[in-house]
N, C-alpha and C positions, 0 to 999 in steps of 0.2 A: 380376558381375565376379569372376573367380577370382583371389584375392589370392595363391594359392600358385603361380601360373604364373611362369615365369622372366622374362616381359616386365614384370611389375609389381614393381619394386624399391622400396625405402623412399623414395628421392628422387622417384621417379615418383608414388608414392602421396601424398607430402607436397605435391608441386606440384598434385596433383588436389584435395586436401581443404583446402589452405591458404586459398583464396578463400572457401570455404564457412564455414570457421571464422572468418575475419576479417570477412566482411561479413554473416553471418547470426547465428551463435551468440554472438559477442562482444557485439554491440549488444543482442541479446535478453537475455543474462545481465546486462548492466549495467542495463538497464531493470527487469528483475525484481528485481534486488538493491536498486535505488533505491526502488522502490515498497514492497518489504518493509521497508526501514529506515524509511521515512516512516510506514508503517502501524504499526510497533511503537513509534514515537515516538522513535527514535534521532536522527532528523534533524528539526530544527525549521525550517520554511520561514518566513521573515520576512514574506512578503507574504500569507500565509494566516492570518487571525485566527480564533482558536478562540472561539466564542461559544455560551453555553448558551441555548437558547430556553425549555426547560421541564425540570422534574424531577418524576418520579413516585416518591415515596418510600414504600415499603411498610412500613418500620419505624415511621414516624410517621403514615402514612395521609394525607399531605398532597400536594397538587398545587401546584407553584410555577411561576409564569411570571416570566421575567426580561426586563428592559429592556436598553438598551445598557450596555456596560461591566459586565455581569453583576450589575447592581443588581436587587433583587427588586421586581417590579411588584405582584404579589399572591400570597398563599398561602392556600389553602382546603382543607378536608378532602375526601376522595373522595366522601363521601355527598352533598355539595352539587351534584355533577355528574350526578345522575340525570335 
């Protein structure tokens, strides 16, 4: 499409690209923005519970497994898991 042609004025181009912007790019941008905010921890969704299952700590050399409500089930050193 030759945009420098006299037939394609700004209102004609706007009428052409407005549905594409409205129905494709705007929802895609909103979804990407929402997922990025959730990923960075800016939005906390109440129905998703964060639960730790295990922890591998290199500084202490311990493997820790958790029960419900993040209570420690057991904690043992790495060497016991050979």
